[in-house]
C-alpha positions in Angstrom: -18.6 -23.6 10.4 -15.9 -25.9 11.3 -17.7 -29.4 12.3 -17.1 -31.7 9.5 -18.2 -35.5 9.5 -15.8 -38.2 9.0 -15.9 -42.3 8.1 -14.3 -42.9 11.4 -16.7 -43.0 14.6 -14.1 -42.6 17.3 -13.1 -39.1 16.0 -14.7 -35.6 15.3 -13.1 -33.8 12.7 -12.9 -29.7 12.9 -11.3 -27.6 9.7 -10.8 -24.3 9.3 -9.1 -22.5 6.2 -5.7 -20.6 6.3 -3.4 -19.0 4.1 -5.5 -21.0 1.2 -5.0 -24.4 2.5 -8.0 -26.4 4.4 -6.4 -27.7 7.9 -8.5 -30.8 9.6 -8.2 -31.5 13.1 -9.3 -34.5 14.8 -8.7 -36.2 18.1 -8.0 -39.9 18.1 -5.4 -42.3 19.2 -1.9 -41.9 17.6 -0.7 -45.7 16.8 2.4 -44.0 16.2 3.0 -43.3 19.6 3.4 -45.1 23.0 0.2 -47.1 23.9 -0.1 -45.2 27.1 -0.7 -41.7 25.4 -4.2 -42.2 25.1 -5.3 -38.7 24.1 -3.7 -37.3 20.8 -4.9 -34.6 18.5 -3.6 -35.0 14.6 -4.1 -32.2 12.0 -3.8 -32.2 8.2 -3.4 -29.3 5.3 -4.7 -29.8 2.1 -4.0 -27.6 -0.9 -6.2 -27.4 -4.1 -4.8 -28.6 -7.5 -6.7 -26.8 -10.2 -5.4 -29.5 -12.7 -6.5 -32.8 -11.0 -9.5 -30.8 -9.5 -8.9 -32.2 -6.0 -7.8 -31.3 -2.6 -3.9 -32.9 -2.2 -2.2 -33.7 1.3 0.4 -30.7 2.3 1.3 -31.5 6.0 0.3 -33.6 8.8 1.2 -34.4 12.3 0.5 -35.1 16.0 0.5 -33.9 19.3 0.1 -35.8 22.7 -2.6 -34.4 25.0 -3.1 -36.8 27.8 -0.8 -39.8 28.9 -3.4 -41.0 31.0 -5.8 -44.3 29.7 -8.9 -42.7 31.2 -8.4 -39.3 30.1 -11.0 -38.0 27.6 -10.1 -35.5 24.8 -12.3 -33.4 22.7 -12.1 -30.4 20.5 -14.2 -27.4 21.5 -13.5 -24.9 18.5 -11.1 -24.0 16.1 -10.4 -20.6 14.6 -7.8 -18.4 12.7 -7.1 -14.9 14.6 -4.2 -12.8 14.9 -1.5 -13.6 17.2 -0.5 -10.2 18.5 3.0 -10.8 19.8 4.2 -12.2 16.4 1.5 -9.7 14.6 0.5 -12.8 12.1 -2.8 -14.6 11.4 -2.2 -18.2 12.9 -4.6 -21.1 13.0 -5.8 -22.2 17.0 -7.5 -24.9 18.2 -9.1 -25.1 21.8 -9.1 -28.7 23.4 -10.5 -29.6 26.5 -9.8 -32.7 28.6 -12.0 -34.1 31.6 -10.5 -35.2 35.0 -11.3 -38.8 36.2 -13.5 -37.8 38.2 -15.3 -35.3 36.5 -14.9 -32.3 39.1 -13.0 -30.2 36.6 -12.1 -29.6 32.6 -8.7 -28.8 31.7 -8.6 -26.8 28.4 -5.4 -26.1 26.2 -5.3 -23.9 23.2 -3.0 -24.9 20.8 -1.2 -22.9 17.8 -0.3 -24.3 14.5 2.9 -22.5 13.4 4.4 -22.1 10.3 7.3 -25.1 11.4 4.0 -27.5 11.2 4.4 -28.2 14.9 1.1 -27.8 17.5 2.8 -25.4 20.6 0.8 -24.7 23.3 -0.6 -21.1 23.8 -2.9 -21.1 26.9 -3.6 -23.7 29.6 -6.5 -23.4 32.1 -8.7 -25.1 34.3 -12.4 -24.7 34.8 -15.0 -26.3 37.6 -17.7 -26.4 34.6 -17.7 -27.4 31.1 -18.1 -24.8 28.2 -21.3 -24.7 26.3 -22.9 -22.6 23.8 -21.1 -19.8 21.7 -16.9 -20.3 22.3 -15.0 -17.6 20.5 -11.4 -17.1 19.8 -10.5 -13.6 18.4 -7.5 -11.7 18.4 -4.8 -12.0 20.7 -5.5 -15.0 21.5 -8.3 -14.3 23.2 -10.9 -17.0 24.3 -14.3 -15.6 25.3 -17.5 -17.8 26.6 -20.4 -17.1 28.7 -21.7 -19.0 31.6 -24.6 -18.4 33.9 -25.2 -14.9 32.9 -21.3 -14.2 33.4 -18.8 -13.3 30.5 -15.1 -15.1 31.1 -12.2 -14.4 28.8 -8.3 -15.4 29.4 -5.3 -14.8 27.0 -1.6 -15.0 27.1 -1.7 -11.7 28.7 -4.0 -12.1 31.2 -3.5 -13.7 34.5 -5.8 -16.8 34.0 -9.5 -16.7 33.8 -11.0 -13.4 34.2 -14.5 -12.4 34.6 -16.0 -9.0 33.5 -17.6 -6.9 36.5 -21.3 -6.9 34.7 -23.5 -9.7 34.2 -25.3 -10.0 31.1 -27.5 -12.6 29.6 -27.8 -12.7 25.6 -24.5 -12.7 25.1 -22.6 -11.7 22.0 -19.0 -11.4 21.1 -17.5 -9.2 18.3 -14.3 -6.9 17.5 -14.4 -3.4 16.6 -11.7 -2.9 13.7 -10.5 0.3 14.9 -6.5 0.7 14.7 -5.5 -2.8 16.4 -8.8 -3.8 17.2 -10.9 -3.8 20.6 -13.2 -6.9 21.4 -16.2 -6.4 22.9 -19.2 -8.5 24.8 -22.6 -7.3 24.0 -26.2 -8.3 26.0 -28.7 -7.6 28.2 -27.7 -6.0 31.7 -28.4 -8.9 34.6 -29.7 -6.7 36.6 -30.5 -3.2 35.3 -28.0 -0.8 36.1 -28.6 2.5 36.9 -28.1 5.5 34.6 -27.4 2.6 31.9 -29.3 1.3 28.6 -30.2 -2.0 29.0 -28.4 -2.9 26.2 -24.8 -3.0 27.4 -21.2 -3.4 26.1 -18.2 -4.0 27.5 -14.7 -3.2 26.0 -12.1 -5.9 27.3 -9.5 -3.8 26.5 -10.2 -0.9 28.2 -12.2 -2.5 31.0 -15.1 0.0 30.6 -18.9 -0.4 29.9 -20.6 1.6 27.0 -24.0 1.8 25.3 -24.4 -1.3 23.4 -27.4 -0.1 21.4 -24.5 2.1 19.2 -24.1 -1.3 17.7 -27.3 -2.9 17.8 -30.8 -1.8 19.0 -32.4 -3.0 22.1 -35.2 -4.9 21.0 -32.8 -7.2 18.6 -30.2 -8.2 21.5 -32.7 -10.8 22.3 -33.6 -12.1 18.8 -29.8 -11.6 17.5 -28.2 -15.6 16.6 -25.2 -14.1 15.0 -23.6 -10.9 14.0 -20.4 -9.4 12.5 -19.0 -5.6 12.4 -18.3 -4.6 8.9 -16.8 -1.0 9.7 -16.2 0.9 13.0 -14.5 4.4 13.7 -14.5 7.0 16.7 -16.0 10.6 15.3 -15.7 13.1 18.0 -15.5 10.4 20.7 -18.9 8.8 19.3 -18.4 5.2 18.2 -19.9 5.2 14.4 -20.2 1.1 13.0 -21.8 -1.1 10.5 -23.0 -4.3 11.9 -24.8 -7.4 9.8 -26.8 -9.6 12.2 -28.8 -12.5 11.6 -32.1 -12.7 14.0 -34.0 -15.7 14.8 -37.3 -14.3 12.2 -35.1 -15.6 9.5 -33.7 -12.0 8.8 -30.6 -10.9 8.0 -30.5 -6.9 9.3 -27.8 -4.3 8.1 -27.5 -1.7 10.5 -25.7 1.6 10.7 -24.9 3.4 13.9 -27.6 1.5 15.7 -30.3 2.0 13.3 -31.7 -0.6 10.6 -30.8 0.1 7.1 -31.7 -2.6 5.0 -33.0 -6.1 5.5 -33.0 -9.3 3.6 -35.4 -12.3 4.3 -33.5 -15.8 4.2 -35.3 -18.9 3.7 -33.9 -20.9 6.6 -33.4 -20.6 10.6 -30.9 -20.7 13.7 -28.2 -19.3 12.0 -24.6 -20.3 13.1 -22.1 -18.1 11.2 -21.9 -15.0 8.9 -18.8 -14.6 6.5 -17.9 -12.3 3.9 -16.4 -12.8 0.7 -14.0 -10.6 -1.2 -14.4 -11.3 -4.9 -12.8 -8.5 -6.1 -14.2 -6.1 -8.8 -17.7 -8.3 -8.9 -18.2 -7.0 -4.7 -18.9 -8.6 -2.0 -21.0 -11.4 -0.9 -22.2 -12.6 2.8 -21.9 -16.3 3.1 -24.6 -17.2 6.2 -24.4 -20.7 7.6 -27.4 -22.4 9.2 -27.4 -25.4 11.7 -29.4 -27.9 9.3 -26.6 -27.7 6.5 -27.9 -25.0 5.0 -26.2 -22.1 3.4 -27.2 -18.8 1.4 -24.9 -16.4 0.0 -26.3 -12.6 -0.1 -24.7 -9.8 -2.2 -23.7 -7.2 0.0 -24.4 -4.1 -2.3 -28.2 -5.3 -3.3 -28.9 -7.3 -0.3 -30.5 -10.0 -2.4 -30.2 -13.5 -2.3 -27.3 -15.0 -4.7 -27.8 -18.6 -4.1 -28.5 -21.2 -1.5 -27.1 -24.7 -0.8 -28.2 -27.9 1.0 -26.4 -30.7 2.8 -23.4 -28.5 3.4 -20.8 -30.0 6.3 -18.9 -27.1 6.2 -18.2 -23.7 4.6 -15.0 -21.8 4.5 -14.1 -18.4 3.0 -10.3 -18.0 1.2 -8.1 -17.4 -1.8 -8.0 -21.3 -2.2 -6.9 -20.8 -6.3 -4.2 -18.2 -5.2 -5.7 -15.7 -7.9 -5.9 -12.5 -5.3 -9.4 -12.8 -4.7 -11.4 -14.9 -2.1 -13.7 -17.9 -2.9 -16.4 -20.0 -1.2 -15.6 -23.6 -0.6 -18.6 -25.8 0.2 -17.7 -29.2 1.9 -21.2 -31.4 1.4 -21.8 -34.3 3.4 -20.7 -37.7 2.3 -23.9 -40.0 2.6 -22.5 -43.2 1.5 -19.1 -44.9 2.1 -16.1 -42.6 1.8 -12.4 -42.7 2.1 -12.4 -38.9 3.6 -14.1 -35.4 4.3 -13.0 -33.7 1.3 -14.4 -36.1 -1.7 -17.6 -33.6 -2.4 -17.0 -29.9 -2.8 -17.4 -26.6 -4.5 -15.4 -23.9 -5.2 -17.2 -20.8 -6.2 -17.5 -16.9 -6.0 -20.9 -16.8 -8.0 -18.7 -14.5 -10.6 -17.5 -17.2 -13.1 -15.3 -19.2 -10.8 -16.4 -22.9 -10.2 -14.7 -26.0 -9.6 -16.6 -29.0 -7.9 -16.0 -32.5 -7.4 -18.1 -35.9 -6.3 -21.4 -34.1 -7.1 -22.7 -35.8 -9.7 -26.4 -35.2 -10.0 -26.9 -34.1 -6.7 -25.3 -30.4 -7.4 -27.2 -28.4 -5.3 -28.9 -25.8 -7.5 -28.8 -22.2 -7.3 -32.4 -20.6 -6.1 -33.9 -18.3 -8.8 -33.8 -14.6 -8.2 -36.7 -13.4 -6.3 -39.4 -11.4 -8.4 -38.6 -8.0 -7.2 -34.9 -8.8 -8.5 -35.7 -9.8 -11.7 -38.1 -6.3 -12.3 -35.1 -4.2 -11.0 -32.8 -5.8 -13.5 -35.4 -5.1 -16.3 -35.2 -1.7 -15.1 -31.8 -1.2 -14.9 -31.0 -2.9 -18.6 -33.9 -0.5 -20.1 -32.3 2.6 -18.6 -29.1 1.4 -20.0 -30.9 1.0 -23.4 -32.0 4.2 -23.3 -28.9 6.0 -22.3 -27.5 4.0 -25.3 -29.8 5.3 -27.8 -29.3 9.1 -26.7 -25.6 8.7 -27.1 -26.2 7.2 -30.7 -28.3 10.1 -31.4 -25.8 13.0 -30.2 -23.0 10.9 -32.3 -25.3 10.9 -35.4 -25.9 14.5 -35.0 -22.1 15.4 -34.7 -21.7 13.4 -37.7 -23.8 15.0 -40.1 -22.6 18.5 -38.5 -19.1 17.1 -39.3 -20.5 16.4 -43.1 -21.8 19.9 -43.4 -18.5 21.7 -42.4 -16.4 19.6 -44.6 -19.2 20.5 -47.7 -18.5 24.1 -46.9 -15.1 23.9 -46.2 -14.5 22.2 -50.1 -16.9 24.8 -51.3 -14.7 27.8 -50.0 -11.9 26.1 -51.3 -13.1 25.8 -54.9 -14.3 29.2 -54.8 -11.1 30.9 -53.9 -9.6 28.5 -56.8 -11.8 30.3 -59.0 -11.7 33.8 -57.8 -15.6 33.9 -56.5 -16.4 35.3 -53.3 -18.0 32.7 -50.7 -20.7 33.9 -48.1 -20.6 31.6 -45.2 -23.2 31.0 -42.7 -23.1 31.8 -38.9 -21.5 29.1 -36.7 -24.6 29.3 -34.6 -26.3 27.9 -38.1 -24.6 24.8 -37.9 -24.3 24.0 -34.3 -21.0 25.3 -33.7 -19.4 27.6 -31.0 -16.7 30.0 -32.2 -13.5 29.8 -30.1 -13.1 33.7 -30.4 -15.2 36.4 -31.0 -14.4 38.8 -34.1 -13.9 41.9 -31.6 -10.9 39.8 -30.1 -9.4 38.6 -33.6 -7.2 41.7 -34.1 -5.9 41.7 -30.6 -4.8 37.8 -31.4 -3.3 38.6 -34.5 -1.2 41.2 -32.7 -0.2 39.3 -30.3 0.7 36.8 -32.6 2.9 39.3 -34.9 4.6 40.5 -31.7 5.5 36.9 -30.9 7.0 36.5 -34.4 9.3 40.0 -33.8 10.5 39.0 -30.3 10.3 35.3 -30.0 13.0 35.5 -27.1 10.7 37.6 -25.0 8.2 35.3 -25.1 10.3 32.3 -23.7 10.8 34.2 -20.2 8.9 32.8 -17.6 6.1 34.9 -15.7 6.5 35.6 -12.4 3.4 35.0 -10.4 4.1 35.7 -6.9 7.2 36.6 -4.7 7.0 35.1 -0.9 8.7 33.9 2.1 8.6 32.0 5.6 11.0 31.9 8.3 11.0 28.4 10.1 13.0 26.5 12.7 16.5 25.6 11.5 16.1 22.4 9.5 19.1 20.7 7.4 17.8 21.3 3.6 19.9 21.8 -8.0 18.6 23.2 -13.5 16.8 25.6 -12.0 17.5 27.3 -9.6 17.0 30.3 -7.2 19.9 33.0 -6.0 19.9 36.1 -3.2 21.0 39.2 -3.5 21.8 41.3 -0.7 21.4 45.2 -1.6 24.4 46.9 -2.5 25.9 49.7 0.2 28.1 52.2 -0.4 31.3 51.4 -2.6 30.0 47.7 -2.8 28.6 45.4 -5.0 26.0 43.0 -4.5 26.9 39.7 -2.3 25.7 36.5 -3.5 23.8 34.2 -0.7 24.4 30.6 -0.7 20.9 28.7 -1.3 19.8 25.3 -2.2 17.2 25.3 -4.6 13.9 22.9 -5.2 11.5 22.9 -7.8 7.7 22.3 -7.8 5.4 21.5 -10.2 2.0 23.3 -9.9 -1.4 22.5 -11.8 -1.9 24.8 -15.0 -5.5 25.3 -14.5 -5.4 27.9 -11.6 -4.0 28.6 -8.2 -7.3 27.2 -6.7 -6.0 23.6 -7.8 -5.6 21.4 -4.8 -3.2 19.2 -6.5 0.4 19.7 -6.1 3.3 17.4 -7.6 6.4 16.1 -6.0 9.4 18.4 -5.6 12.1 18.1 -8.6 16.0 19.3 -8.9 16.0 19.8 -12.4 13.4 20.3 -15.5 13.1 22.2 -18.9 10.2 24.2 -20.1 8.0 22.0 -22.3 5.6 23.2 -24.7 1.9 22.1 -24.5 -0.6 21.5 -27.1 -2.6 24.6 -28.2 -6.1 23.8 -27.9 -6.5 25.7 -31.3 -4.3 28.3 -32.9 -4.2 29.6 -36.5 -0.8 29.8 -36.9 2.2 28.0 -34.9 4.2 30.3 -32.6 8.1 29.3 -32.4 8.5 29.8 -28.6 7.6 27.9 -25.3 4.0 29.0 -23.9 4.6 29.4 -20.3 1.0 30.0 -19.6 0.3 26.1 -19.3 3.3 25.6 -17.0 3.5 26.6 -13.7 6.3 25.8 -11.1 7.2 26.9 -7.5 11.1 27.4 -7.2 12.0 27.9 -3.7 15.3 28.6 -2.1 16.3 27.6 1.5 19.5 30.2 3.4 20.5 30.3 6.6 19.2 33.4 8.2 21.9 34.3 10.7 24.2 36.0 8.5 21.4 37.8 6.6 20.4 40.1 9.9 24.0 41.4 11.3 22.9 44.4 10.0 19.2 44.4 11.6 17.7 45.2 7.9 18.7 43.7 4.9 17.0 43.7 1.2 17.4 40.5 -1.0 17.1 40.5 -5.0 15.7 37.1 -5.8 17.2 35.9 -9.3 15.9 33.2 -11.2 18.2 31.1 -13.7 16.8 29.0 -16.2 17.3 27.8 -19.3 15.8 28.6 -22.5 14.7 26.1 -25.5 16.7 28.3 -28.1 16.3 25.3 -30.3 12.5 26.1 -30.8 13.2 29.5 -32.5 16.8 28.7 -34.2 17.2 25.0 -35.4 20.3 23.4 -34.1 21.1 26.0 -31.6 22.5 24.7 -28.2 20.3 25.9 -24.9 21.6 29.3 -23.4 21.1 30.1 -19.4 18.9 33.2 -18.6 18.4 34.9 -15.3 15.4 36.8 -14.3 14.7 39.3 -11.7 12.2 38.2 -9.6 11.6 41.3 -6.9 12.8 41.9 -3.5 12.6 40.4 0.0 12.8 42.5 3.0 13.8 41.0 6.4 13.7 42.9 9.3 15.7 41.7 12.8 12.6 43.0 14.7 10.0 41.2 12.7 10.9 37.7 13.5 8.0 36.4 15.8 8.1 32.9 14.4 4.1 32.0 13.5 3.8 28.1 13.3 3.1 27.2 9.7 -0.2 25.6 8.4 -2.0 26.7 11.2 -5.3 26.0 9.5 -4.9 23.1 6.7 -8.5 23.0 6.1 -9.0 26.3 4.2 -8.1 26.7 0.2 -5.8 30.0 0.3 -2.5 31.1 -1.3 -1.1 31.6 2.2 -1.5 27.8 2.7 -0.2 26.5 -0.4 3.0 28.6 0.2 3.4 27.3 4.3 2.9 23.4 2.6 6.0 24.2 0.0 8.0 25.8 2.7 7.6 22.8 4.8 7.8 20.6 2.0 11.8 22.1 1.3 13.2 22.5 4.5 11.8 19.5 6.2 14.0 15.7 5.4 12.3 13.7 3.2 11.9 9.7 3.3 10.3 7.6 0.2 9.8 4.3 1.7 8.7 1.3 -0.3 6.3 -1.3 1.6 6.0 -4.8 0.5 3.8 -7.4 2.0 3.9 -10.5 -0.2 2.0 -13.0 1.5 -0.7 -10.6 2.9 -2.7 -7.5 1.5 -1.6 -3.9 3.3 -5.2 -3.0 3.8 -6.2 0.3 4.7 -3.3 2.0 5.4 -4.4 5.5 4.6 -7.4 5.0 6.8 -5.2 3.9 9.4 -2.8 7.0 8.9 -6.4 9.2 9.1 -7.3 7.6 12.2 -4.4 8.6 14.2 -4.7 11.1 16.9 -3.5 14.5 15.6 -3.4 13.9 11.6 -5.3 16.3 9.3 -5.7 16.5 5.7 -4.3 19.7 3.9 -7.2 20.5 1.7 -4.9 22.6 -1.0 -3.3 19.3 -1.7 -5.5 16.2 -0.2 -2.9 13.7 -0.8 -0.7 15.2 2.4 -1.3 14.6 6.0 -0.2 17.2 8.5 0.7 16.2 12.1 1.1 19.3 14.0 1.3 17.9 17.6 2.0 20.4 20.6 4.8 17.8 21.7 6.9 17.9 18.5 9.5 19.9 17.6 8.6 20.3 14.0 5.6 19.1 11.9 5.2 16.2 10.0 4.0 15.5 6.6 2.5 12.2 5.4 2.0 11.1 1.6 0.7 7.5 0.9 0.5 6.1 -2.6 -1.3 2.8 -3.3 0.5 1.0 -6.1 -1.7 -2.5 -5.8 -3.0 -4.3 -2.5 0.0 -5.6 -1.7 2.8 -2.5 -2.5 2.4 1.1 -1.7 5.0 3.8 -1.1 5.2 6.2 1.8 6.8 9.3 1.6 7.9 11.0 5.2 8.7 14.5 5.6 10.0 15.3 9.0 13.2 15.0 11.3 14.7 11.4 11.5 13.3 11.1 15.5 9.8 11.5 14.2 10.0 9.3 11.3 11.3 6.3 13.4 8.7 6.8 16.2 6.3 6.9 13.1 7.3 3.7 11.5 7.8 1.9 14.8 3.8 2.7 15.6 2.9 1.6 11.9 5.2 -1.8 12.0 2.4 -3.0 14.9 -0.6 -2.4 12.2 1.1 -3.9 9.2 1.9 -7.5 8.8 4.5 -9.4 10.2 5.9 -10.3 6.8 6.1 -7.1 4.9 9.3 -5.4 4.6 10.5 -1.7 4.1 13.0 -0.5 1.7 13.9 3.2 0.4 12.8 4.1 -3.0 15.5 5.1 -5.4 14.7 8.7 -6.5 13.9 9.7 -10.2 15.0 13.0 -10.1 18.5 14.2 -11.5 21.7 13.8 -9.3 22.7 17.0 -7.7 26.4 17.9 -8.5 27.7 16.5 -4.8 26.3 12.8 -6.2 27.6 13.4 -9.7 31.4 14.3 -8.1 30.7 11.0 -6.0 29.7 8.8 -9.1 32.7 10.3 -10.9 35.3 9.6 -8.5 33.8 6.3 -7.6 34.3 5.3 -11.7 37.5 6.7 -11.5 38.9 4.6 -8.5 37.2 1.5 -10.3 38.4 2.6 -13.9 42.2 2.5 -12.1 41.7 -0.9 -10.3 40.2 -2.9 -13.3 42.8 -1.6 -15.5 45.8 -2.5 -13.6 44.2 -5.9 -12.5 43.8 -6.3 -16.3 47.3 -5.6 -16.8 48.8 -7.9 -14.1 46.5 -10.7 -15.2 47.8 -10.6 -18.8 51.4 -10.6 -17.2 50.7 -13.5 -15.0 49.2 -15.6 -17.6 52.8 -14.7 -19.9 54.5 -15.6 -17.0 52.5 -18.9 -16.5 53.0 -19.9 -19.9 56.7 -19.1 -19.6 57.0 -21.4 -17.0 55.3 -24.6 -18.6 58.1 -24.1 -21.4 61.0 -23.4 -19.0 61.6 -25.8 -16.8 64.7 -27.7 -15.6 64.5 -31.2 -16.9 65.3 -34.1 -14.2 68.6 -35.9 -15.9 68.6 -39.4 -16.4 71.6 -40.4 -14.5 70.5 -39.3 -11.2 73.5 -38.5 -9.9 73.5 -36.0 -6.6 75.6 -33.3 -8.8 73.1 -32.9 -11.3 70.0 -33.0 -9.1 71.7 -30.1 -7.1 72.5 -27.9 -10.3 68.8 -29.0 -11.0 67.2 -27.6 -7.8 69.5 -24.7 -8.1 68.3 -23.8 -11.7 64.6 -24.1 -10.3 65.6 -22.3 -7.2 66.6 -19.2 -9.5 63.8 -19.1 -11.6 61.4 -18.9 -8.8 63.6 -15.5 -7.7 63.2 -14.1 -11.1 59.7 -14.8 -10.5 59.1 -13.3 -7.4 61.2 -10.3 -8.8 59.4 -9.6 -11.6 56.0 -10.1 -9.4 57.5 -7.2 -7.1 58.5 -5.2 -10.2 55.9 -6.2 -13.1 56.9 -5.4 -16.4 53.9 -4.7 -18.9 53.0 -4.3 -22.4 53.4 -0.4 -23.5 50.4 -0.4 -25.8 48.1 -2.1 -23.2 49.8 0.3 -20.8 48.9 3.2 -23.1 45.5 2.5 -23.4 45.1 2.1 -19.9 46.2 5.7 -19.2 44.1 7.4 -21.9 40.9 5.5 -20.7 41.9 6.6 -16.9 42.5 10.1 -18.1 39.5 10.4 -20.0 37.5 9.3 -16.4 39.8 11.5 -14.4 38.9 14.5 -16.7 35.1 13.9 -16.0 35.7 13.8 -12.2 37.5 17.0 -12.5 34.6 18.5 -14.0 32.2 17.4 -11.3 34.3 18.7 -8.8 34.7 22.0 -10.7 30.8 22.2 -10.7 30.1 21.2 -7.0 33.1 23.8 -6.0 31.1 26.7 -8.4 27.7 25.7 -6.8 29.2 26.0 -3.4 
């Protein structure tokens, strides 16, 4: 609802909300411009100030529409829509100028840019005047109907276009699919063969479809306003959720063309339906009516929340800047007033309420219907009963604990006095034993063995050894090395590999979650659920790791067939057994891998990502190891990011990997390698995108993603939290060495220059009082000699020996660290 009353009878005020502000447009003659410029358009924007509980003027401006005295300029409509070229939501206003003879009408669509200027976007002429519903949707695209024909225009269209289908009772809308698709919905006139009487037309593709997928045929003729909530394509069939207001004073919710729920509204002649996102409290539908009535309906329960009357316009935006949306109701001024924003109400019906200028005429919220009250009482009664059940269970547990404590005290007393104690069965106390009596001997034996050989229990257990062959892809702690099987009179050769570590869930191999790779770790001891004595060793049964090693295949297969021994290098936490001792490095033989040059029929990895098997999990780990990885932080300071995860899933070719649902796989026939994506939403304005693919695939995906993201968002790489590799440590050490040398020399030279300046202040040539030529020449010569000496010392500086010794010691220490890093890098390579 955009029309506003005004105290100025010579202008009609139209308004919209954008970016938390209210923008008012009015057609009038601007006294600041030339007298001949009769047709002008002015705009003013207002922001809400909480402290003053009022709307304050933010910006204002004006533009000339026509210079002719007889021109009549009027505003048709104004709306916020997405500018596709700039990828940002913009305020648009459509104005019309009638010609002198009255035979044609000129229309201009103006955009209010961030520079607070009205810029022309579209201009066109019509032989008739627009009447009825005129829509401004994304593009921007202007849509209207006239004499059973639907017309539209946009910056990309060549003038005014008509769709090739005639339809009556026309409705316009937008399907929120990817970039969004605009459509017209109505009754076909005349009825086309092999077509449903309810016909839909997509402006982007230029083809018709069955309109009953959105609204059933009986509702087309009685629907006054509609709004598409969700839309998706499943097996090339449109699935959507729509809310519509009918002339029968009903609000109807449709899902896939069928009625799901209805709500009786107290008024008729609906003009607009808006949706309010109040955050945790859910969503509201705000329905505006022609007579100045407004009602709010909860989306979850589809019940009326409140009603208002004498409303001039209704707006939905984040006027308070709190991250959620509110409703702004601007009421009519019945008396003399100074502006259209004197009487208003800002509320979300969930605790937020700001009002001004209403006094005793505050519109009262309508009482909830009797059915709604009954449902509320039933819900409260159910919650009360569940609370009583929980309380009874807690009381029973307290009684059991008291009995167990009393028995424990009795047992201790009997032990101290030497008496024999008879214990009751655990079942009598409502307890369940953690182990049976026949298992106790086995547990005790295991515990004794653990004490006798603590080093053995610290060794990790190898579950499985597997290998995969993939395309050549560019690929540090725990590592995995490969040793070729020695031939006659030869020693095994160590093969160069690159290792990565992946944390796996401890509850079993079928758990579908998978953590990010890491390059270093130490085994941590999990907390035991219940144990009778402390075992001084690490329990590796609770830690599951996948250690991968990548190596080139060509050097291995020079002899046709080769066997490799996989050796796991890890660090034992010896401190758990011998306190104060340092960790030691251990090597564990994992098994053998056989490779044959005749078995290199490479098959694609992750052929069936929908199944949950060990093979699929191994394929996923292989791809995560060999593919290049980028982690990007996406920030959108001005607008929420929206459903990025849903946008990725709707793209053609992406499949969810069931063994690890946070990863999505793209394995299209045209790409040389598959792509893995992982999206982590931090908050509505920020998230991390992890991409495993080639560099070209990553750039192509980001290029298509930028068309969906807001224009103000920016991307930056995320710094890894993993430990540095030896190459990174070497580079860091060399950089620290260069910086230490530069800073040390700079400090010495600065100290020397300071001493020279102080000396220059004390040693200077005094100008003789006599002023003779010989004395002046002598003084100038002395000054010149002093400058020559300073230049010589500056080129060959002499520094303090103590400071120089300190600098050399510092640089030597840094150089030792860089040499050690270089040795580590050489050892690894």
